N, C-alpha and C positions, 0 to 999 in steps of 0.2 A: 805733217809738220806744221808748226805755227807760222802764220803769215806775219810779215812786218806790220805792226800796228801803227807805226809812225808815218808811213806812206810818204817817204821823203822825195822820191823821184817819180813824179807822175807826169802826164802830158796834158797839154791844154786841149780844149775842145776843138781848136783849130788844127791840132796835130803837132804843134810846136812843143819844144822841151820846156819843162819847168824845172829850174835848178834848185836843189835843196838848200835851206837856210843853215842847216847844221849837218853834222855826220852822225852815224849811228853810235849809240852809247854801248858801253860794255854790257850793261844789263839787258840789252835788247838782242844779244846774240842767241842763236839757236843751237841745239845739239842734235846728234843723230838719235832717233827714237830707240828706246830700250824695249825690246820685244821678247818677253819670256816665253819659253816653250816647255814641253813636257820632257823630263829627264832627271837625272840625279841633281840634287840642289847645288847650284852655284850662285853666289851673290857677289855683287861689286858695290863699292862704296865711292861716291863722288862728292866733290865739294860743290856747293851751290851758293847762291847769293847770301851775304851776311856771314861767311865762313861757317855755314851750317853744313851738315852731312845728310845725304840721302843714300839709303841702302836699297839697291835694286836687285831684282832676280834676273838671272840669265836663263836658268832652267829650274824646274821644280817638279817633284813627283807626288807630293802630298798636299792635301787641302784641309783647312780647319773647317769642319762642317757643323753648322748649327741646325739641329733638327726641329727646333721650335718649342721644345719643352725644357728650356734653360740648360740644355746640355750641348757640349761641343766635343767632337771627336775627330781624330786625325784619320783621313781616308785617302786611299790611293786614287790618283787620277788615271783614267783609262784613255780618254781622247777628248778633243774639242769637238762638240757637236755643231755649235752655232756661234757666230760672233757678229753682232750688229754693227760694230765699229767699222769693219771693212770686209768685203767679201773675200779678198785675198787672204785675210787673217785666218779664216776658217780652213781654207786649203792648206795653209802652212802650219796651222795648229798653234797660233799665237794666243796667249792667255792675257786678256785685258778685262777691265771692269765691265760687267754686264754680259760677259761670255757665258754660254751654256756649256757645261762639261758633263761628260759621262763618267760616273764614279762607280764604286762597287754597290752603293746603296740605291742608285738610280740616276737621276739628273739633278744638277745643282746650278745656281747662278752665282757668279762671282760679285761680291759686294765691296772688295778692297781694290787698291791700285797696286798690283804686284810689281809694275815697272818703276814705282816711286817709293812704296813702303817696304818692300822686301818680305811680304807676307801674302798668303792667299787665304782669305776668308770667303765663305760661301754659305748660302742657305739652300736647303733641300726643296726642290719643286714637287708639288703634289702631281701625281699622275692622273 
C-alpha cells in the first residue's frame, strides 16, 4: 500500500508529539490493493479522482501475447512463475506488472497493469 506522503503526524527528535497543521484530504485516501489471479475473467469498475473510471481485473485466464514480429495472439495462462513485486505474490499467484508467467508458448513477462487497466499484455521471453 501507498504511504501517506503528507507526513502529518510525526514526532520531534526529542520524542515529543508534533501536531499536524491540517487534516488529510479526500484525494490522499488509500484503497485496498486489487490483486488479479488466474481464473475465468471477472472485472470490476471503480470511480477514481476526477469522476474517471478504472476497470480492474479480479481474475483472468488469457494474456495478449506479443511474439516480437508485430503479431499479437491470445494465449492461456498456466501459472505464475515469478513476481519481483512481492515474494508472497508468487506463492498466491498474483498477476502484476513485471510478473513472469508460464503460458502454452513458454514464458512471458507482463507489461501492462492488470489491476488498473483491466487487460493483460505480455511479451514472450527468449529461452
